[in-house]
MARKOLKOL-624297 format. One record per residue (C-alpha): x, y, z. Coordinates in steps of 0.1 Angstrom, whole numbers, padded with zeros to 4 digits, always signed. Example, Ala and Ser with C-alpha at 12.3 -4.5 7.8 and 13.67 -1.06 7.14 Angstrom:
2
+0123-0045+0078;+0137-0011+0071;
***
This chain:
455
-0039+0058+0221;-0068+0032+0224;-0065+0011+0258;-0054-0024+0253;-0072-0036+0285;-0098-0054+0266;-0073-0072+0243;-0051-0086+0271;-0079-0105+0287;-0080-0135+0262;-0051-0155+0251;-0050-0161+0214;-0036-0188+0191;-0031-0193+0152;-0011-0211+0128;+0016-0185+0116;+0027-0202+0086;+0009-0202+0051;-0018-0228+0045;-0006-0261+0028;+0019-0286+0034;+0054-0275+0040;+0086-0289+0061;+0077-0265+0091;+0045-0253+0104;+0043-0227+0134;+0017-0222+0160;+0017-0191+0176;+0004-0183+0211;+0000-0148+0230;-0016-0137+0264;-0019-0145+0302;-0026-0181+0297;+0004-0187+0275;+0025-0204+0307;-0002-0226+0315;-0008-0237+0280;+0029-0246+0276;+0028-0267+0307;-0002-0287+0295;+0012-0289+0260;+0050-0292+0265;+0049-0307+0303;+0070-0277+0312;+0079-0241+0307;+0107-0236+0284;+0134-0215+0293;+0132-0179+0281;+0145-0173+0242;+0160-0209+0244;+0153-0232+0216;+0140-0265+0232;+0131-0297+0210;+0103-0315+0228;+0069-0333+0223;+0038-0314+0218;+0013-0335+0239;-0025-0339+0235;-0049-0356+0255;-0036-0380+0283;-0004-0367+0272;-0006-0385+0239;+0023-0372+0215;+0006-0351+0187;+0041-0340+0171;+0078-0333+0180;+0093-0300+0173;+0110-0266+0187;+0094-0246+0215;+0103-0212+0221;+0091-0190+0248;+0091-0151+0251;+0081-0137+0284;+0066-0103+0282;+0074-0075+0280;+0100-0084+0256;+0081-0103+0230;+0064-0098+0198;+0031-0085+0214;+0042-0073+0246;+0026-0103+0261;+0039-0139+0271;+0045-0154+0236;+0049-0193+0228;+0058-0205+0194;+0057-0244+0186;+0075-0251+0153;+0066-0284+0142;+0060-0302+0110;+0042-0286+0083;+0015-0312+0080;-0020-0292+0079;-0034-0321+0097;-0009-0323+0124;-0009-0287+0129;-0046-0286+0132;-0045-0313+0156;-0021-0293+0178;-0041-0259+0176;-0074-0276+0184;-0057-0290+0216;-0039-0253+0223;-0075-0240+0222;-0091-0268+0245;-0062-0256+0269;-0078-0220+0273;-0066-0200+0242;-0091-0186+0213;-0088-0183+0176;-0068-0151+0169;-0086-0126+0145;-0068-0116+0113;-0037-0092+0123;-0046-0095+0161;-0008-0103+0168;+0005-0071+0151;-0028-0053+0167;-0017-0063+0202;+0020-0052+0194;+0005-0021+0183;-0016-0014+0215;+0012-0025+0237;+0038-0001+0220;+0058-0026+0202;+0056-0007+0171;+0038+0020+0157;+0008+0017+0132;+0030+0024+0104;+0054-0002+0113;+0024-0025+0119;+0010-0020+0085;+0045-0026+0070;+0042-0061+0084;+0014-0071+0061;+0031-0049+0032;+0065-0071+0035;+0042-0105+0032;+0021-0090+0002;+0051-0071-0017;+0052-0082-0054;+0086-0070-0061;+0122-0072-0046;+0120-0033-0046;+0087-0031-0029;+0099-0059-0001;+0130-0037+0004;+0111-0006+0010;+0084-0023+0034;+0113-0038+0053;+0127-0002+0059;+0091+0009+0070;+0089-0020+0093;+0122-0011+0108;+0109+0027+0114;+0122+0045+0083;+0090+0061+0076;+0079+0068+0113;+0111+0085+0121;+0107+0110+0093;+0071+0117+0106;+0082+0121+0140;+0108+0146+0133;+0082+0166+0115;+0060+0161+0141;+0082+0175+0169;+0088+0205+0146;+0052+0211+0143;+0045+0207+0180;+0075+0231+0189;+0061+0258+0168;+0027+0254+0183;+0038+0255+0220;+0056+0288+0212;+0028+0303+0195;+0003+0293+0224;+0028+0302+0249;+0032+0339+0234;-0007+0339+0233;-0010+0327+0269;+0017+0352+0284;+0012+0385+0264;+0032+0403+0292;+0064+0386+0276;+0059+0406+0246;+0068+0378+0220;+0059+0391+0187;+0059+0360+0167;+0036+0377+0144;+0063+0398+0130;+0098+0386+0138;+0098+0361+0106;+0109+0330+0129;+0075+0313+0126;+0074+0322+0088;+0106+0306+0082;+0100+0275+0103;+0066+0271+0085;+0082+0274+0051;+0108+0247+0061;+0083+0222+0074;+0062+0227+0043;+0093+0218+0022;+0102+0188+0044;+0064+0176+0041;+0066+0177+0003;+0097+0157+0001;+0080+0132+0026;+0048+0130+0004;+0070+0124-0029;+0085+0094-0013;+0052+0081+0005;+0037+0085-0033;+0065+0064-0045;+0058+0040-0017;+0021+0036-0027;+0032+0030-0064;+0053+0001-0053;+0029-0013-0030;-0003-0005-0052;+0010+0001-0088;-0014+0015-0114;-0042+0005-0135;-0037+0012-0172;-0066+0005-0196;-0060+0000-0235;-0088+0011-0254;-0097+0021-0290;-0113+0010-0321;-0116-0027-0333;-0086-0040-0351;-0061-0011-0338;-0039-0037-0319;-0050-0033-0286;-0048-0071-0279;-0011-0073-0295;+0000-0046-0273;-0013-0066-0242;+0006-0096-0254;+0038-0074-0260;+0035-0060-0227;+0030-0093-0207;+0055-0109-0228;+0029-0141-0237;+0000-0147-0258;-0027-0139-0232;-0051-0124-0257;-0063-0139-0289;-0054-0119-0318;-0070-0120-0354;-0077-0099-0383;-0113-0098-0375;-0126-0066-0360;-0142-0071-0325;-0125-0104-0315;-0120-0092-0279;-0154-0089-0262;-0146-0092-0226;-0121-0075-0202;-0088-0091-0203;-0064-0085-0174;-0025-0088-0169;-0002-0081-0139;+0032-0068-0151;+0062-0054-0136;+0086-0026-0151;+0115-0021-0129;+0097-0031-0100;+0065-0008-0107;+0034-0030-0105;+0012-0026-0135;-0025-0038-0139;-0029-0037-0178;-0066-0042-0190;-0074-0048-0226;-0111-0039-0235;-0134-0047-0265;-0131-0022-0293;-0151+0010-0290;-0176+0012-0320;-0215+0011-0327;-0226-0023-0331;-0259-0042-0331;-0243-0076-0318;-0257-0079-0282;-0225-0098-0269;-0201-0070-0282;-0225-0043-0267;-0220-0059-0236;-0182-0060-0241;-0183-0024-0248;-0205-0015-0217;-0178-0034-0196;-0149-0013-0215;-0164+0019-0205;-0165+0008-0168;-0129+0001-0171;-0121+0034-0185;-0140+0052-0159;-0118+0037-0130;-0085+0038-0149;-0053+0055-0137;-0041+0059-0172;-0057+0053-0206;-0037+0043-0235;-0058+0050-0267;-0046+0026-0294;-0050+0043-0328;-0041+0024-0364;-0010+0045-0375;-0015+0038-0411;-0046+0063-0405;-0033+0098-0401;-0066+0111-0383;-0070+0102-0348;-0081+0137-0333;-0117+0128-0332;-0111+0096-0316;-0091+0113-0288;-0117+0141-0285;-0146+0115-0280;-0127+0097-0254;-0116+0129-0237;-0150+0141-0232;-0164+0111-0213;-0132+0108-0191;-0124+0128-0158;-0101+0154-0167;-0077+0144-0140;-0070+0109-0157;-0043+0112-0185;-0050+0098-0221;-0019+0089-0240;-0024+0083-0280;-0006+0052-0294;+0000+0053-0330;+0004+0016-0336;+0016-0004-0365;+0045+0018-0377;+0061-0012-0390;+0037-0008-0418;+0042+0027-0424;+0083+0026-0420;+0083+0055-0392;+0106+0056-0365;+0093+0051-0330;+0090+0085-0313;+0073+0103-0285;+0057+0137-0290;+0044+0157-0260;+0023+0190-0265;+0004+0210-0239;-0026+0189-0246;-0016+0153-0251;+0012+0129-0256;+0014+0107-0288;+0037+0076-0290;+0046+0057-0322;+0050+0021-0317;+0045-0013-0332;+0028-0035-0309;+0036-0065-0332;+0075-0060-0335;+0080-0044-0303;+0093-0013-0317;+0089+0018-0296;+0078-0004-0266;+0107+0009-0244;+0096+0044-0250;+0062+0034-0238;+0074+0020-0208;+0094+0049-0198;+0064+0069-0204;+0041+0047-0181;+0068+0051-0153;+0070+0089-0158;+0031+0092-0159;+0029+0078-0122;+0058+0101-0110;+0083+0069-0107;+0119+0079-0098;+0146+0057-0092;+0141+0047-0056;+0167+0054-0030;+0180+0034-0003;+0160+0051+0023;+0127+0045+0006;+0098+0033+0023;+0066+0017+0017;+0032+0037+0023;-0006+0036+0018;-0035+0058+0005;-0044+0067+0039;-0005+0080+0045;-0011+0102+0016;-0043+0117+0026;-0031+0123+0062;+0001+0142+0045;-0023+0159+0024;-0045+0170+0053;-0015+0180+0073;-0003+0205+0044;-0036+0219+0040;-0038+0229+0076;-0004+0243+0074;-0011+0264+0044;-0042+0278+0060;-0021+0286+0093;+0004+0302+0072;-0021+0323+0057;-0034+0333+0091;+0001+0343+0102;+0009+0362+0070;-0022+0378+0058;-0045+0381+0090;-0019+0380+0119;-0045+0358+0137;-0023+0340+0162;-0051+0320+0178;-0063+0309+0142;-0026+0299+0134;-0024+0279+0167;-0057+0260+0156;-0042+0250+0124;-0012+0237+0141;-0032+0216+0164;-0052+0203+0133;-0020+0194+0113;-0005+0179+0145;-0035+0156+0146;-0035+0148+0110;+0000+0139+0109;-0004+0117+0141;-0028+0095+0123;+0000+0079+0105;+0018+0065+0134;-0015+0061+0154;-0006+0083+0182;-0041+0099+0173;-0066+0076+0157;-0098+0056+0163;-0109+0022+0170;-0127+0019+0136;-0095+0025+0116;-0077+0002+0138;-0102-0026+0129;-0102-0018+0095;-0064-0019+0090;-0058-0051+0110;-0089-0070+0096;-0068-0069+0062;-0038-0090+0077;-0033-0127+0076;-0045-0147+0107;-0012-0155+0127;+0002-0119+0120;
***
């Protein structure tokens, strides 16, 4: 744990409500000078955790606003320090006047996320819970908000702590057996450690699945629509977004720039990108559009290759695209315009590719496509105990699994107890990064700097 001494020397203040006019605006103050500031601004120190309606005073005790004051003495507060909240009128001008006087009284402006950072450093919440504060604010769907709230309440952290305790117990047992050989504990052959490692790996897989779902709820996926001109790419974008966001004409090459839409499918956020038609051209503007199209294709989580269903041959277009795309990025072929071929919507899956027959114009087969989009990203119906997660959490879980698998190999194939103990240490360290029990200051700075000011 990083020492919080340096953070507790300053008293910080910030407007905690969103920018703009509102009926209520909140200024939050935290630190050692909070009581002194309360005396200067309010003329008194409010009773702890008691709502008081008071005048907010400026220079010469001139009234700046009237509102509610709440005082939370340390350590029973959001940050673990003395905290004062001034809830006044939501005029940006009035809030700025009050905040400027608070700063004159001895506070400084808080950095983004500094209140949450202090809460973490003072053991009021762990790092996963602190991140959930920002995720709850930024949640783009009801499902994401519920999952972020469960993370804030400690659901994710509890599962990590249980797993961490199991790893620590095995590590203690192994190291004790190594340090005290006279006890004749044959952990290399009795099967107990083997079974415990297998169970931990099984639990880890379940947590990873839930965490991956949480990342999807938070970040969504980027889907790029690609294909030849006039295949119906822009029509598909309009169909998925539910509005006429792209111009659609019968003239090939209408789309010359990148079009972006943000949509949700059952709470799963999707970033849909329409691109210029891929073809050889002498038009400089269209060339630039195609260049930008390839840039987006290279960054995609999933590519939808739209082909004209009236043309039976699409294998060449698929193979050309597949050559230029990373092998891990899935490419789905959409045979469009089946309203003109009188075909039924269908999805055909083979070992090599997935082909879906749709009509972007009429909406036929779009539900099949939506189900496919969810499946491609590993989407499952979110249970009541789901939680929000971040990419760094997935990376920590992956590193933990790798260390445990290496340790399992040392146990089963090499009978190397010392090496098993070392891999267990690495696994413990990797897993501890999620809750912040083991981390570094650079990571903390990166995480909290992405928060809102006042949080």
